[in-house]
Backbone as a chain_set.jsonl record, in Angstrom:
{"seq": "MGETIKGLDGQLRCKWCATIPEFLNYHDTEWGFPVSDDLHLFEKLCLEGFQSGLSWRTILNKRENFRSAFHNFDYDVIANFTQSDVNRLLKNKGIVRHRGKIEAVINNAKRAQELIKQEGSLAAFFWRYEPDSKHTAIPQIVSTSPESIALSKDLKKMGWKFIGPTTAYAFLQSMGLINDHAEDCIIRSKVKQARKNFKHP", "coords": {"N": [[10.705, 12.101, -15.613], [11.106, 9.805, -14.305], [13.66, 7.622, -13.365], [15.309, 5.013, -15.196], [16.687, 1.622, -15.614], [18.633, -0.824, -17.278], [17.7, -4.138, -17.315], [18.745, -7.619, -16.698], [17.493, -8.927, -18.731], [17.584, -7.209, -20.716], [15.65, -5.241, -20.871], [14.197, -2.061, -20.021], [13.627, -0.848, -16.846], [12.049, 0.609, -13.857], [14.356, 2.367, -11.985], [14.7, 1.945, -9.246], [13.913, -0.652, -8.716], [16.082, -2.27, -9.091], [17.763, -2.09, -7.037], [17.885, -3.972, -4.934], [17.614, -7.567, -4.889], [15.072, -8.464, -4.095], [13.222, -6.562, -4.908], [12.682, -6.783, -7.647], [10.729, -8.796, -8.479], [8.575, -7.836, -7.117], [8.195, -5.267, -8.217], [7.639, -6.07, -10.862], [5.285, -7.518, -10.765], [3.514, -6.654, -8.928], [3.6, -3.915, -8.014], [1.797, -1.043, -8.629], [-0.155, -2.287, -10.108], [-3.746, -2.474, -10.453], [-5.853, -2.952, -7.631], [-8.673, -4.446, -6.141], [-9.416, -5.943, -4.054], [-10.535, -6.125, -0.777], [-9.153, -7.181, 1.564], [-6.506, -7.266, 0.581], [-6.042, -4.58, 0.159], [-6.331, -3.533, 2.647], [-4.262, -4.806, 3.992], [-2.052, -3.742, 2.681], [-2.214, -1.012, 3.316], [-1.728, -1.183, 6.011], [0.853, -2.179, 6.037], [2.216, -0.189, 4.795], [1.957, 1.749, 6.823], [3.56, 0.534, 8.812], [5.963, 0.799, 7.493], [6.623, 3.429, 7.843], [9.201, 5.618, 8.46], [11.027, 3.691, 8.063], [12.614, 1.399, 5.741], [11.256, 0.145, 2.594], [12.286, -2.283, 1.915], [12.78, -3.566, 4.315], [10.213, -4.049, 5.253], [9.111, -5.584, 3.208], [10.733, -7.855, 3.244], [9.809, -8.909, 5.632], [7.248, -9.459, 5.249], [5.733, -11.921, 4.95], [5.963, -12.768, 7.593], [4.601, -10.766, 8.857], [1.99, -11.303, 7.806], [1.46, -13.778, 8.888], [1.472, -13.105, 11.591], [-0.677, -11.356, 11.832], [-2.926, -12.66, 11.008], [-3.251, -12.905, 8.159], [-4.111, -10.362, 7.641], [-6.789, -10.093, 8.114], [-9.331, -8.101, 8.797], [-11.613, -8.51, 10.33], [-10.852, -10.384, 12.144], [-8.634, -9.201, 13.36], [-9.814, -6.919, 14.559], [-10.846, -7.821, 16.878], [-8.661, -8.181, 18.527], [-6.845, -8.128, 21.611], [-5.269, -6.725, 24.555], [-3.486, -8.562, 25.288], [-2.834, -9.713, 22.837], [-1.481, -7.561, 21.66], [0.75, -7.531, 23.383], [1.805, -10.044, 22.739], [2.491, -9.63, 20.044], [4.422, -7.67, 20.306], [6.544, -9.135, 21.146], [7.312, -10.567, 19.042], [9.786, -11.274, 16.967], [9.863, -11.326, 14.254], [8.482, -9.372, 13.065], [7.966, -5.763, 12.844], [8.49, -4.369, 15.777], [6.755, -2.248, 17.163], [4.97, -0.444, 19.245], [2.973, 1.615, 18.851], [2.383, 1.4, 16.11], [1.508, -1.202, 15.902], [-0.813, -1.108, 17.503], [-2.127, 0.676, 16.06], [-2.806, -0.818, 13.779], [-4.729, -2.58, 14.85], [-6.7, -0.773, 15.708], [-7.302, 0.412, 13.215], [-8.403, -1.777, 11.92], [-10.863, -1.979, 13.084], [-11.969, 0.421, 12.356], [-11.99, -0.083, 9.663], [-14.01, -2.035, 9.426], [-16.204, -0.435, 10.178], [-16.182, 1.333, 8.001], [-16.697, -0.3, 5.812], [-19.261, -1.103, 6.34], [-20.534, 1.333, 5.958], [-19.837, 2.074, 3.351], [-19.861, -0.152, 1.768], [-17.674, -1.42, 0.736], [-14.037, -1.503, 1.233], [-12.672, -0.988, -1.092], [-14.472, 0.457, -2.74], [-14.516, 2.89, -1.408], [-11.746, 3.669, -1.355], [-11.052, 3.925, -4.076], [-12.201, 6.165, -4.915], [-10.359, 8.065, -4.702], [-8.759, 8.053, -6.844], [-6.659, 9.726, -9.098], [-7.611, 12.202, -11.517], [-7.29, 11.36, -14.81], [-6.415, 13.355, -16.582], [-4.79, 14.876, -15.089], [-2.135, 13.927, -14.548], [0.896, 13.403, -12.808], [4.477, 13.806, -13.398], [6.104, 10.72, -13.398], [7.234, 9.473, -10.227], [8.255, 11.776, -8.979], [7.197, 13.064, -6.943], [6.139, 12.871, -3.472], [3.774, 13.09, -2.252], [0.342, 13.974, -3.034], [-2.554, 15.855, -4.129], [-4.659, 14.088, -3.885], [-3.696, 12.204, -2.168], [-3.282, 13.615, 0.132], [-5.896, 14.367, 0.641], [-7.085, 11.847, 1.075], [-5.677, 10.895, 3.342], [-6.438, 12.964, 5.156], [-9.233, 12.508, 5.23], [-9.437, 9.859, 6.21], [-8.248, 10.169, 8.74], [-10.106, 11.752, 9.881], [-12.036, 9.887, 10.311], [-10.985, 8.37, 12.234], [-8.819, 6.704, 11.67], [-5.383, 5.602, 11.956], [-1.841, 6.376, 11.691], [-1.722, 7.085, 8.993], [-0.481, 9.095, 7.141], [-0.048, 11.779, 4.682], [2.101, 11.049, 2.982], [2.354, 8.286, 3.404], [-0.144, 7.579, 2.453], [0.151, 8.311, -0.184], [2.084, 6.477, -1.05], [0.559, 4.224, -0.858], [-1.426, 4.699, -2.78], [0.153, 4.57, -5.105], [1.13, 1.889, -5.041], [-1.137, 0.287, -5.098], [-2.258, 0.711, -7.502], [-3.823, 2.941, -8.123], [-2.681, 5.05, -9.254], [-0.477, 5.196, -12.04], [2.734, 4.906, -11.626], [4.997, 4.069, -12.729], [8.062, 4.517, -14.448], [8.257, 6.449, -17.567], [9.403, 5.034, -19.637], [9.618, 2.479, -18.648], [9.333, -1.06, -18.861], [7.243, -2.246, -17.535], [5.29, -0.298, -17.306], [3.463, -0.114, -19.458], [2.094, -2.533, -19.165], [0.817, -2.134, -16.712], [-0.725, -0.036, -17.494], [-2.475, -1.165, -19.257], [-3.716, -3.135, -17.573], [-5.022, -1.381, -15.834], [-6.797, -0.273, -17.624], [-8.422, -2.361, -18.16], [-9.554, -2.885, -15.676], [-12.16, -3.217, -13.438], [-13.909, -0.931, -11.92], [-14.725, -0.577, -8.502]], "CA": [[9.983, 10.907, -16.186], [11.523, 8.642, -13.57], [14.862, 6.977, -13.904], [15.264, 3.508, -15.534], [17.903, 0.888, -15.656], [18.425, -2.003, -18.097], [17.741, -5.367, -16.551], [19.423, -8.722, -17.264], [16.783, -9.366, -19.912], [17.781, -6.116, -21.76], [14.518, -4.355, -20.825], [14.266, -0.969, -19.118], [12.653, -0.861, -15.681], [12.316, 1.744, -12.865], [15.713, 2.203, -11.45], [14.618, 1.488, -7.823], [13.748, -2.136, -8.587], [17.378, -2.972, -9.283], [18.677, -1.817, -5.885], [18.02, -5.215, -4.208], [16.972, -8.625, -5.695], [13.655, -8.717, -3.7], [12.328, -5.649, -5.469], [12.403, -6.948, -9.014], [9.424, -9.404, -8.68], [7.51, -6.923, -6.598], [8.061, -4.294, -9.221], [7.138, -6.563, -12.173], [4.035, -8.254, -10.691], [2.6, -6.133, -7.87], [3.592, -2.403, -7.768], [1.105, -0.253, -9.617], [-1.296, -3.084, -10.71], [-4.921, -2.101, -9.723], [-6.36, -3.9, -6.699], [-9.974, -4.131, -5.579], [-9.715, -6.887, -3.008], [-10.452, -5.421, 0.484], [-8.047, -7.691, 2.371], [-5.225, -6.798, 0.004], [-5.986, -3.123, 0.31], [-6.166, -3.253, 4.092], [-2.852, -5.282, 4.29], [-1.073, -2.724, 2.058], [-2.31, 0.205, 4.138], [-1.067, -1.507, 7.285], [2.32, -2.386, 5.846], [2.75, 1.171, 4.523], [2.061, 2.353, 8.021], [4.711, -0.038, 9.412], [7.196, 1.344, 6.793], [6.908, 4.842, 8.17], [10.473, 5.828, 9.055], [11.904, 2.554, 7.682], [12.727, 1.151, 4.267], [10.334, -0.799, 2.118], [12.953, -3.53, 1.955], [12.636, -4.058, 5.664], [8.828, -4.508, 5.319], [8.918, -6.593, 2.209], [11.399, -9.041, 3.756], [9.088, -9.409, 6.733], [5.84, -9.435, 4.874], [5.138, -13.199, 5.346], [5.857, -12.747, 9.03], [3.398, -9.914, 9.185], [0.78, -11.991, 7.399], [1.222, -14.79, 9.922], [1.121, -12.535, 12.948], [-1.954, -10.594, 11.757], [-3.958, -13.479, 10.368], [-3.418, -12.436, 6.773], [-4.627, -8.929, 7.629], [-8.239, -10.188, 8.14], [-9.683, -6.997, 9.738], [-12.626, -9.012, 11.168], [-10.104, -11.041, 13.245], [-7.799, -8.179, 14.113], [-10.637, -6.06, 15.352], [-11.062, -8.437, 18.199], [-7.397, -8.358, 19.25], [-6.819, -7.537, 22.908], [-3.966, -6.282, 25.039], [-2.644, -9.744, 25.251], [-2.368, -9.823, 21.522], [-0.466, -6.572, 21.562], [1.91, -7.989, 24.103], [2.303, -11.132, 22.012], [3.116, -9.1, 18.897], [5.682, -6.946, 20.723], [7.597, -10.07, 21.385], [7.466, -11.276, 17.728], [10.969, -10.7, 16.286], [9.705, -11.38, 12.781], [7.784, -8.144, 12.561], [8.447, -4.475, 13.37], [7.844, -4.346, 17.123], [6.501, -0.831, 17.415], [3.554, -0.497, 19.913], [2.032, 2.514, 18.259], [2.017, 0.888, 14.848], [0.714, -2.402, 16.126], [-2.119, -0.696, 18.068], [-2.86, 1.34, 14.911], [-3.469, -1.816, 12.931], [-5.926, -3.0, 15.507], [-7.634, 0.378, 15.56], [-7.705, 0.575, 11.796], [-9.272, -2.892, 11.547], [-12.248, -1.571, 13.571], [-12.359, 1.482, 11.425], [-12.305, -0.651, 8.259], [-15.328, -2.588, 9.506], [-17.158, 0.653, 10.05], [-16.16, 1.952, 6.66], [-17.385, -1.251, 4.946], [-20.714, -0.95, 6.698], [-20.961, 2.605, 5.456], [-19.662, 2.257, 1.901], [-20.026, -1.368, 1.036], [-16.388, -2.087, 0.631], [-12.98, -0.53, 1.306], [-12.367, -0.624, -2.517], [-15.435, 1.516, -3.128], [-14.063, 4.174, -0.79], [-10.462, 4.049, -1.754], [-10.971, 4.178, -5.542], [-12.658, 7.559, -5.154], [-9.171, 8.953, -4.663], [-7.927, 7.913, -8.106], [-6.492, 11.05, -9.708], [-8.238, 12.477, -12.8], [-6.248, 11.028, -15.823], [-5.873, 14.526, -17.212], [-3.883, 15.632, -14.228], [-1.19, 13.028, -14.053], [2.168, 14.004, -12.551], [5.573, 13.085, -13.907], [6.293, 9.58, -12.494], [8.179, 9.313, -9.19], [9.015, 12.986, -8.564], [6.557, 13.646, -5.701], [5.856, 11.881, -2.398], [2.355, 13.361, -1.862], [-0.45, 14.531, -4.045], [-3.761, 16.393, -3.639], [-5.47, 12.991, -3.59], [-3.166, 11.443, -0.964], [-3.44, 14.499, 1.307], [-7.312, 14.206, 0.915], [-7.333, 10.549, 1.63], [-5.108, 10.887, 4.659], [-7.34, 13.778, 5.989], [-10.553, 11.915, 5.45], [-9.253, 8.705, 7.077], [-8.011, 10.591, 10.142], [-11.398, 12.183, 10.506], [-12.843, 8.7, 10.67], [-10.264, 7.68, 13.399], [-7.695, 5.891, 11.289], [-4.064, 6.123, 12.451], [-0.621, 6.194, 10.956], [-1.901, 7.188, 7.559], [-0.197, 10.465, 6.668], [-0.123, 11.989, 3.182], [3.157, 10.262, 2.251], [1.92, 6.865, 3.438], [-1.3, 7.463, 1.617], [0.63, 8.347, -1.61], [2.702, 5.18, -1.38], [-0.556, 3.298, -0.994], [-2.133, 4.93, -4.145], [1.125, 4.095, -6.127], [1.343, 0.414, -5.083], [-2.419, -0.424, -5.372], [-2.654, 0.952, -8.839], [-4.762, 4.111, -8.351], [-1.958, 5.83, -10.199], [0.583, 4.417, -12.678], [3.826, 5.748, -11.364], [6.132, 3.531, -13.365], [8.734, 5.429, -15.331], [7.701, 6.424, -18.882], [10.014, 4.005, -20.523], [9.683, 1.186, -17.999], [8.52, -2.083, -19.573], [6.03, -2.645, -16.834], [4.33, 0.752, -17.353], [2.443, -0.447, -20.441], [1.386, -3.579, -18.64], [-0.045, -1.522, -15.732], [-1.731, 0.792, -18.186], [-3.506, -2.157, -19.833], [-4.388, -3.638, -16.426], [-5.898, -0.345, -15.409], [-7.82, -0.154, -18.678], [-9.331, -3.588, -17.972], [-9.982, -2.893, -14.333], [-13.544, -2.897, -13.1], [-13.934, -0.025, -10.688], [-15.757, -1.007, -7.523]], "C": [[10.29, 9.637, -15.389], [12.65, 7.957, -14.187], [14.648, 5.439, -14.136], [16.628, 2.989, -15.622], [17.655, -0.362, -16.52], [18.674, -3.21, -17.268], [18.575, -6.427, -17.265], [18.726, -9.231, -18.52], [16.841, -8.267, -20.935], [16.706, -5.079, -21.696], [14.727, -3.269, -19.779], [13.194, -1.074, -18.036], [13.021, 0.353, -14.74], [13.569, 1.374, -12.141], [15.707, 1.586, -10.07], [14.532, -0.012, -7.736], [15.073, -2.966, -8.652], [18.28, -2.861, -8.061], [18.877, -3.124, -5.061], [17.191, -6.321, -4.985], [15.46, -8.767, -5.392], [12.689, -7.811, -4.456], [11.889, -6.018, -6.928], [11.008, -7.67, -9.234], [8.25, -8.552, -8.217], [7.197, -5.938, -7.567], [7.273, -4.783, -10.424], [5.695, -7.155, -12.006], [3.023, -7.606, -9.712], [2.48, -4.617, -7.982], [2.916, -1.731, -8.932], [-0.049, -0.992, -10.327], [-2.526, -2.823, -9.87], [-5.444, -3.217, -8.869], [-7.731, -3.477, -6.152], [-10.358, -4.989, -4.441], [-9.528, -6.18, -1.63], [-9.373, -5.856, 1.377], [-6.753, -7.256, 1.974], [-5.012, -5.334, 0.259], [-5.717, -2.797, 1.746], [-4.666, -3.704, 4.525], [-1.892, -4.146, 3.841], [-1.037, -1.459, 2.928], [-1.579, 0.024, 5.379], [0.412, -1.518, 7.082], [2.955, -1.031, 5.449], [2.903, 1.958, 5.831], [3.26, 1.847, 8.793], [5.955, 0.557, 8.761], [7.586, 2.627, 7.285], [8.225, 4.889, 8.989], [11.494, 4.679, 8.815], [11.968, 2.458, 6.198], [11.721, 0.107, 3.822], [10.967, -2.236, 2.094], [12.716, -4.268, 3.272], [11.201, -4.77, 5.732], [8.59, -5.695, 4.36], [9.531, -7.928, 2.668], [10.653, -9.662, 4.951], [7.577, -9.613, 6.439], [5.139, -10.766, 5.227], [5.027, -13.284, 6.903], [4.705, -11.92, 9.527], [2.099, -10.589, 8.944], [0.417, -13.063, 8.437], [0.82, -14.145, 11.188], [-0.194, -11.861, 12.966], [-3.021, -11.347, 10.974], [-4.331, -13.083, 8.973], [-4.218, -11.101, 6.635], [-6.171, -9.055, 7.544], [-8.733, -9.216, 9.247], [-10.774, -7.504, 10.667], [-12.011, -9.747, 12.354], [-9.362, -10.031, 14.105], [-8.591, -7.211, 14.93], [-10.968, -6.565, 16.707], [-9.766, -8.681, 18.988], [-7.466, -7.614, 20.549], [-5.436, -7.158, 23.257], [-3.014, -7.419, 25.035], [-2.082, -9.968, 23.884], [-1.296, -8.786, 21.226], [0.872, -6.964, 22.128], [2.671, -9.162, 23.315], [3.129, -10.605, 20.767], [4.439, -8.298, 19.156], [6.869, -7.837, 21.002], [8.038, -10.873, 20.169], [8.629, -10.65, 16.97], [10.885, -10.716, 14.79], [9.057, -10.262, 12.182], [8.465, -6.918, 13.098], [7.685, -4.289, 14.731], [7.757, -2.854, 17.633], [5.035, -0.784, 17.97], [2.586, 0.365, 19.19], [1.551, 1.952, 16.934], [1.129, -0.348, 14.954], [-0.719, -2.016, 16.628], [-2.869, -0.004, 16.937], [-3.459, 0.381, 13.985], [-4.732, -2.326, 13.55], [-7.032, -1.974, 15.461], [-8.178, 0.463, 14.199], [-8.63, -0.61, 11.364], [-10.693, -2.646, 11.948], [-12.813, -0.508, 12.668], [-12.713, 0.939, 10.052], [-13.706, -1.343, 8.304], [-16.409, -1.546, 9.418], [-17.275, 1.24, 8.657], [-16.899, 1.065, 5.676], [-18.855, -1.209, 5.127], [-21.321, 0.284, 6.027], [-20.91, 2.667, 3.957], [-19.803, 0.99, 1.119], [-18.786, -2.201, 0.828], [-15.293, -1.004, 0.793], [-12.633, -0.056, -0.134], [-13.258, 0.491, -3.011], [-15.014, 2.871, -2.713], [-12.76, 4.597, -1.361], [-10.332, 4.531, -3.245], [-11.602, 5.571, -5.853], [-11.485, 8.531, -5.203], [-8.248, 8.722, -5.831], [-7.86, 9.269, -8.752], [-7.151, 11.113, -11.087], [-7.037, 12.165, -13.862], [-5.658, 12.239, -16.53], [-4.968, 15.34, -16.387], [-2.867, 14.615, -13.649], [0.225, 13.763, -13.858], [3.33, 13.199, -13.214], [5.933, 11.945, -12.937], [7.45, 9.784, -11.513], [8.984, 10.593, -8.909], [8.344, 13.59, -7.368], [6.342, 12.491, -4.69], [4.43, 12.105, -1.782], [1.642, 13.876, -3.099], [-1.762, 15.076, -3.464], [-4.631, 15.195, -3.145], [-4.975, 12.268, -2.299], [-3.405, 12.316, 0.268], [-4.996, 14.414, 1.649], [-7.653, 12.941, 1.628], [-6.858, 10.451, 3.103], [-6.018, 11.736, 5.615], [-8.663, 13.096, 6.26], [-10.485, 10.69, 6.387], [-9.063, 9.126, 8.488], [-9.315, 11.116, 10.733], [-12.213, 10.97, 10.972], [-12.114, 7.817, 11.7], [-9.134, 6.801, 12.951], [-6.368, 6.523, 11.811], [-2.936, 5.653, 11.662], [-0.875, 6.132, 9.401], [-1.712, 8.628, 7.204], [-0.206, 10.57, 5.187], [0.871, 11.228, 2.413], [2.859, 8.812, 2.153], [0.75, 6.595, 2.5], [-0.894, 7.444, 0.116], [1.307, 7.049, -1.982], [1.643, 4.124, -1.607], [-1.23, 3.482, -2.371], [-1.202, 4.36, -5.199], [1.031, 2.57, -6.198], [0.026, -0.244, -5.398], [-2.994, 0.003, -6.729], [-3.621, 2.126, -9.093], [-4.1, 5.106, -9.177], [-0.913, 4.916, -10.841], [1.869, 5.283, -12.626], [5.158, 5.109, -11.888], [6.762, 4.517, -14.299], [8.231, 5.357, -16.762], [8.194, 5.347, -19.744], [10.253, 2.634, -19.802], [8.825, 0.204, -18.725], [7.248, -2.451, -18.912], [4.868, -1.576, -16.932], [3.178, 0.427, -18.291], [1.529, -1.567, -19.891], [0.362, -3.107, -17.535], [-1.125, -0.738, -16.362], [-2.864, -0.101, -18.747], [-4.356, -2.757, -18.631], [-5.388, -2.556, -15.796], [-7.08, -0.154, -16.323], [-8.916, -1.22, -18.519], [-10.008, -3.695, -16.638], [-11.425, -2.465, -14.173], [-13.639, -2.087, -11.872], [-15.027, -0.469, -9.779], [-16.815, 0.15, -7.342]], "O": [[9.821, 8.549, -15.722], [12.654, 7.709, -15.393], [13.947, 4.738, -13.405], [17.609, 3.728, -15.694], [16.552, -0.906, -16.486], [19.7, -3.329, -16.599], [19.077, -6.156, -18.356], [19.359, -9.928, -19.312], [16.182, -8.384, -21.968], [16.808, -4.081, -22.409], [15.364, -3.516, -18.755], [12.025, -1.353, -18.303], [14.081, 0.973, -14.827], [13.796, 0.23, -11.748], [16.59, 0.795, -9.737], [15.028, -0.602, -6.775], [15.13, -4.15, -8.319], [19.376, -3.42, -8.013], [19.972, -3.337, -4.541], [16.199, -6.006, -5.643], [14.671, -9.128, -6.265], [11.525, -8.156, -4.654], [10.821, -5.59, -7.367], [10.212, -7.222, -10.06], [7.158, -8.535, -8.785], [6.012, -5.703, -7.806], [6.399, -4.096, -10.952], [4.971, -7.278, -12.994], [1.846, -7.968, -9.682], [1.369, -4.089, -8.039], [3.373, -1.818, -10.072], [-0.823, -0.376, -11.06], [-2.424, -2.926, -8.648], [-5.484, -4.357, -9.332], [-7.932, -2.329, -5.756], [-11.448, -4.852, -3.885], [-8.434, -5.682, -1.362], [-8.685, -5.004, 1.941], [-5.921, -6.898, 2.806], [-3.895, -4.905, 0.548], [-4.953, -1.88, 2.045], [-3.99, -3.031, 5.303], [-1.039, -3.695, 4.605], [0.028, -0.919, 3.228], [-0.866, 0.925, 5.821], [1.156, -0.931, 7.867], [4.121, -0.785, 5.755], [3.841, 2.742, 5.97], [3.952, 2.664, 9.401], [6.936, 0.797, 9.465], [8.762, 2.98, 7.199], [8.334, 4.283, 10.055], [12.629, 4.707, 9.291], [11.452, 3.31, 5.475], [11.359, -0.756, 4.622], [10.268, -3.24, 2.235], [12.478, -5.476, 3.286], [11.062, -5.9, 6.201], [7.934, -6.675, 4.714], [8.927, -8.988, 2.503], [10.858, -10.84, 5.246], [6.784, -9.905, 7.334], [4.032, -10.729, 5.765], [4.057, -13.838, 7.419], [3.962, -12.281, 10.439], [1.182, -10.488, 9.759], [-0.744, -13.234, 8.809], [-0.123, -14.61, 11.83], [-0.814, -11.78, 14.027], [-3.902, -10.747, 10.359], [-5.502, -12.939, 8.621], [-4.877, -10.827, 5.632], [-6.804, -8.186, 6.945], [-8.577, -9.472, 10.441], [-10.877, -6.96, 11.766], [-12.576, -9.74, 13.448], [-9.441, -10.004, 15.334], [-8.081, -6.71, 15.932], [-11.336, -5.797, 17.595], [-9.802, -9.338, 20.029], [-8.089, -6.553, 20.608], [-4.522, -7.233, 22.437], [-1.822, -7.231, 24.793], [-0.93, -10.386, 23.767], [-0.29, -9.112, 20.594], [1.932, -6.79, 21.528], [3.898, -9.235, 23.253], [4.244, -11.048, 20.493], [5.373, -8.276, 18.355], [8.014, -7.394, 21.084], [8.949, -11.7, 20.215], [8.463, -9.581, 16.381], [11.757, -10.169, 14.116], [9.027, -10.122, 10.96], [9.487, -7.047, 13.771], [6.471, -4.093, 14.791], [8.583, -2.361, 18.401], [4.057, -1.043, 17.267], [1.467, -0.07, 18.918], [0.353, 2.035, 16.663], [0.156, -0.518, 14.219], [-1.705, -2.592, 16.171], [-4.095, -0.082, 16.859], [-4.515, 0.657, 13.417], [-5.73, -2.497, 12.85], [-8.186, -2.308, 15.194], [-9.389, 0.576, 14.012], [-9.524, -0.43, 10.536], [-11.626, -3.045, 11.253], [-13.979, -0.542, 12.275], [-13.613, 1.437, 9.376], [-14.479, -1.247, 7.35], [-17.397, -1.708, 8.702], [-18.364, 1.596, 8.209], [-17.63, 1.553, 4.814], [-19.616, -1.275, 4.162], [-22.472, 0.269, 5.59], [-21.804, 3.23, 3.325], [-19.862, 1.041, -0.11], [-18.803, -3.429, 0.754], [-15.515, 0.182, 0.554], [-12.341, 1.119, -0.354], [-12.768, 1.407, -3.671], [-15.1, 3.853, -3.45], [-12.619, 5.733, -1.814], [-9.566, 5.445, -3.552], [-11.505, 6.051, -6.982], [-11.606, 9.66, -5.678], [-7.091, 9.142, -5.815], [-8.892, 9.912, -8.943], [-7.217, 10.083, -11.758], [-5.938, 12.703, -13.726], [-4.533, 12.177, -17.027], [-4.422, 16.349, -16.835], [-2.753, 14.462, -12.433], [0.624, 14.604, -14.663], [3.149, 12.028, -13.546], [6.056, 12.201, -11.739], [8.53, 10.219, -11.915], [10.186, 10.547, -8.643], [8.864, 14.553, -6.806], [6.366, 11.313, -5.045], [3.996, 11.362, -0.902], [2.282, 14.18, -4.106], [-2.051, 14.743, -2.315], [-5.265, 15.296, -2.095], [-5.769, 11.802, -1.481], [-3.703, 11.793, 1.341], [-5.349, 14.393, 2.828], [-8.381, 12.921, 2.62], [-7.587, 9.972, 3.972], [-6.33, 11.3, 6.723], [-9.158, 13.105, 7.387], [-11.352, 10.504, 7.241], [-9.646, 8.521, 9.387], [-9.59, 10.949, 11.921], [-12.986, 11.057, 11.926], [-12.537, 6.702, 12.003], [-8.507, 6.174, 13.805], [-6.253, 7.723, 12.057], [-3.03, 4.617, 11.004], [-0.344, 5.296, 8.67], [-2.693, 9.337, 6.981], [-0.354, 9.567, 4.488], [0.583, 10.781, 1.304], [3.028, 8.158, 1.124], [0.663, 5.551, 1.854], [-1.457, 6.723, -0.707], [1.137, 6.559, -3.099], [1.804, 3.237, -2.445], [-1.559, 2.499, -3.035], [-1.686, 3.713, -6.128], [0.871, 2.011, -7.283], [0.069, -1.335, -5.966], [-4.134, -0.338, -7.043], [-4.165, 2.254, -10.19], [-4.763, 5.952, -9.777], [-0.505, 3.937, -10.217], [2.071, 6.209, -13.411], [6.257, 5.543, -11.542], [6.043, 5.31, -14.908], [7.799, 4.281, -17.174], [7.433, 4.788, -20.534], [10.985, 1.775, -20.295], [7.726, 0.537, -19.168], [6.292, -2.898, -19.546], [3.696, -1.87, -16.693], [2.022, 0.672, -17.947], [0.321, -1.544, -20.129], [-0.762, -3.603, -17.448], [-2.269, -0.722, -15.907], [-4.046, 0.238, -18.682], [-5.58, -2.848, -18.728], [-6.46, -2.908, -15.305], [-8.203, 0.091, -15.883], [-10.11, -0.993, -18.716], [-10.929, -4.493, -16.464], [-11.845, -1.449, -14.727], [-13.431, -2.641, -10.792], [-16.147, -0.718, -10.223], [-17.763, 0.003, -6.57]]}, "num_chains": 1, "name": "protein.A"}
């Protein structure tokens, strides 16, 4: 059911959010709340790709630097990045300087434009991978799911990069397509209500 820990306010929360101070606000205000904004969805998918092989703490601490370096993850701007932009980003100490991941963001920005033309929005596409509510897994015990495997496979077919099943699952968790807060976490009910009120794209 996912482990919890009692916070300073006496409320139970997912245990992972107490490991470092930066995680608490992220856990309480972002993680698991449903998102339909295309730029936010694209940003998270890119950041999850950058996290591959690293800790989320590293990425979260550098998030503002990433936003500055990638023009707030505006895919229309990033799609026009050139080799000189790649070279510039490789010199940016404020982000993760990994050529493959940087080039993947530029590639994925172009793929995002194509997907929006085809589907109307990124949100309309991604929310098709919301699991059936009747088949919910116990919170925080898996790192992939049939939906994340399908999402990864379908994106790869369309030319997206650095989107494996584990990365896709972390994306589904954080963007609210599943509520993976521990059963007795105080935020779980807030996410449940947000999901109930959410207007699917």
